[in-house]
C-alpha positions as CSV (number, residue, x, y, z in Angstrom):
1,M,-3.4,51.2,-21.8
2,I,-5.1,47.3,-21.3
3,R,-5.3,46.9,-17.4
4,D,-4.5,43.7,-15.9
5,D,-8.1,42.7,-14.8
6,E,-9.4,43.2,-18.9
7,R,-6.1,41.0,-19.6
8,M,-6.5,38.1,-17.5
9,D,-10.7,38.1,-18.7
10,A,-8.9,38.4,-22.4
11,D,-7.2,35.2,-21.6
12,A,-9.7,33.6,-19.8
13,H,-12.1,34.1,-22.1
14,G,-10.0,32.6,-24.6
15,L,-8.9,29.6,-22.1
16,F,-12.9,28.3,-21.8
17,E,-13.7,28.7,-25.7
18,T,-10.3,26.6,-26.5
19,T,-11.7,24.2,-24.2
20,A,-15.1,24.2,-26.1
21,T,-13.8,23.5,-28.8
22,A,-11.4,21.0,-27.5
23,F,-15.1,19.0,-25.9
24,E,-16.8,19.5,-30.1
25,F,-14.5,18.0,-31.5
26,A,-13.6,15.1,-28.8
27,G,-17.3,14.5,-29.0
28,V,-17.6,14.5,-33.2
29,A,-13.7,12.3,-32.7
30,V,-15.7,9.7,-30.2
31,M,-18.6,9.2,-32.4
32,A,-16.7,8.6,-35.9
33,L,-13.9,7.1,-34.3
34,G,-16.4,5.1,-33.0
35,F,-18.4,4.2,-35.7
36,L,-15.6,2.6,-36.6
37,V,-14.6,0.4,-34.5
38,A,-18.3,-0.8,-34.5
39,I,-18.0,-2.2,-37.8
40,G,-15.2,-4.1,-36.3
41,L,-16.8,-5.3,-33.4
42,A,-19.9,-6.3,-36.3
43,L,-17.3,-8.4,-38.1
44,V,-15.9,-10.0,-35.3
45,A,-19.3,-10.6,-34.3
46,W,-20.5,-12.4,-37.6
47,A,-17.1,-13.5,-38.5
48,R,-17.6,-16.2,-35.2
49,Q,-21.1,-16.7,-35.0
50,R,-22.2,-16.5,-39.2
51,S,-25.1,-14.8,-38.2
52,G,-26.0,-11.7,-39.7
53,S,-28.6,-10.4,-37.1
54,A,-26.0,-11.2,-34.1
55,A,-23.5,-8.8,-36.1
56,F,-26.5,-5.9,-36.5
57,R,-27.2,-5.9,-33.2
58,T,-23.7,-5.5,-32.0
59,L,-23.5,-2.6,-34.7
60,R,-26.5,-1.5,-33.0
61,E,-25.4,-1.7,-29.3
62,S,-21.7,-0.3,-29.7
63,F,-22.6,2.1,-32.3
64,G,-25.3,3.1,-29.5
65,G,-23.2,3.3,-26.8
66,V,-20.7,5.6,-28.8
67,I,-23.7,7.9,-30.1
68,L,-24.4,8.0,-26.2
69,L,-21.0,9.1,-24.8
70,G,-20.4,12.3,-27.6
71,L,-23.5,13.3,-26.6
72,E,-22.2,13.8,-22.9
73,I,-19.3,15.3,-24.5
74,L,-21.1,17.6,-26.8
75,V,-23.4,18.6,-23.6
76,A,-20.5,19.1,-21.7
77,A,-19.0,21.2,-24.6
78,D,-22.2,23.4,-24.2
79,L,-22.3,23.6,-20.8
80,V,-18.2,24.9,-21.1
81,R,-19.5,27.6,-23.9
82,T,-21.7,29.4,-21.3
83,V,-18.8,30.5,-19.3
84,T,-17.6,32.4,-23.0
85,S,-20.8,34.6,-23.5
86,A,-22.1,37.0,-22.7
87,P,-24.9,36.2,-19.9
88,S,-28.0,36.7,-22.0
89,L,-31.5,35.7,-21.7
90,T,-31.8,34.1,-25.5
91,D,-28.0,32.7,-25.1
92,A,-29.4,30.3,-22.0
93,F,-32.8,29.5,-24.0
94,V,-30.1,28.2,-26.4
95,L,-28.5,26.5,-24.4
96,G,-31.0,25.2,-22.7
97,I,-33.0,24.0,-26.2
98,I,-30.0,22.7,-27.5
99,V,-29.1,20.2,-23.7
100,L,-32.8,19.5,-23.9
101,I,-32.6,18.2,-27.5
102,R,-29.5,15.9,-26.9
103,T,-30.7,15.2,-23.8
104,I,-33.7,13.9,-25.1
105,L,-31.6,11.9,-28.2
106,S,-29.7,9.9,-25.1
107,F,-33.2,9.4,-24.0
108,S,-34.0,7.5,-26.6
109,L,-31.2,5.9,-27.5
110,Q,-30.9,4.4,-24.1
111,T,-34.0,3.1,-24.3
112,E,-33.4,2.1,-27.5
113,I,-30.5,0.1,-26.5
114,D,-31.5,-1.1,-23.6
115,G,-34.8,-2.3,-24.7
116,V,-36.6,-0.4,-21.4
117,A,-37.0,3.0,-20.1
118,P,-33.1,3.9,-17.7
119,W,-35.7,3.8,-14.2
120,R,-37.0,0.2,-15.3
121,R,-32.7,-1.0,-15.6
122,A,-29.5,-0.5,-13.3
123,L,-28.2,2.7,-15.2
124,L,-25.6,1.5,-18.4
125,T,-23.5,4.3,-19.9
126,G,-21.7,4.7,-23.5
127,P,-18.9,2.8,-22.5
128,Q,-20.5,0.2,-20.8
129,A,-22.5,-0.4,-24.1
130,V,-19.9,-0.9,-26.1
131,A,-18.0,-2.9,-23.3
132,R,-21.2,-5.3,-23.3
133,A,-20.9,-5.0,-27.1
134,A,-17.6,-6.0,-28.0
135,R,-18.2,-9.1,-25.5
136,S,-21.7,-10.6,-27.0
137,A,-19.2,-9.9,-30.4
138,T,-16.4,-12.4,-29.0
139,R,-19.0,-14.7,-27.9
140,T,-18.8,-18.6,-30.5
141,P,-21.8,-19.6,-31.0
142,D,-22.1,-21.8,-28.7
143,G,-22.1,-19.2,-26.1
144,T,-18.6,-19.5,-25.4
145,G,-15.4,-16.9,-25.8
146,Q,-13.9,-19.4,-27.4
147,P,-13.6,-20.5,-31.1
148,P,-13.7,-24.2,-31.9
149,G,-10.1,-25.9,-31.5
150,M,-9.0,-23.7,-29.2
């Protein structure tokens, strides 16, 4: 006969597994949908400014911000998954390597988007980078936010 505490442990394990999977799905969905939004922003930038370099810069900044946000969500999934795994030195080592790789990727992307190391500039999160790219995409060649004639 299954004891109540064993059933609760199984229920909690299932809940944490489901939560980790949901975070993983959310991280991938953010990156996939964000890519489409980044392309849309780049097209708006190109249409308004008629500049391929402005469109590319907008695409690069907005998609970089989306990747940063997706990586942050995937790290959260890894942390939730640690609750469900059996505590072993191997699992801890693998998790540490995964988080380290994702942190290095985030650091590299942040430096690439901002052009300076993160400690030399105010903290800029993934959503802030996307918002900045969106504002940049809606500017006209004269630097205003309205197209001529509006």
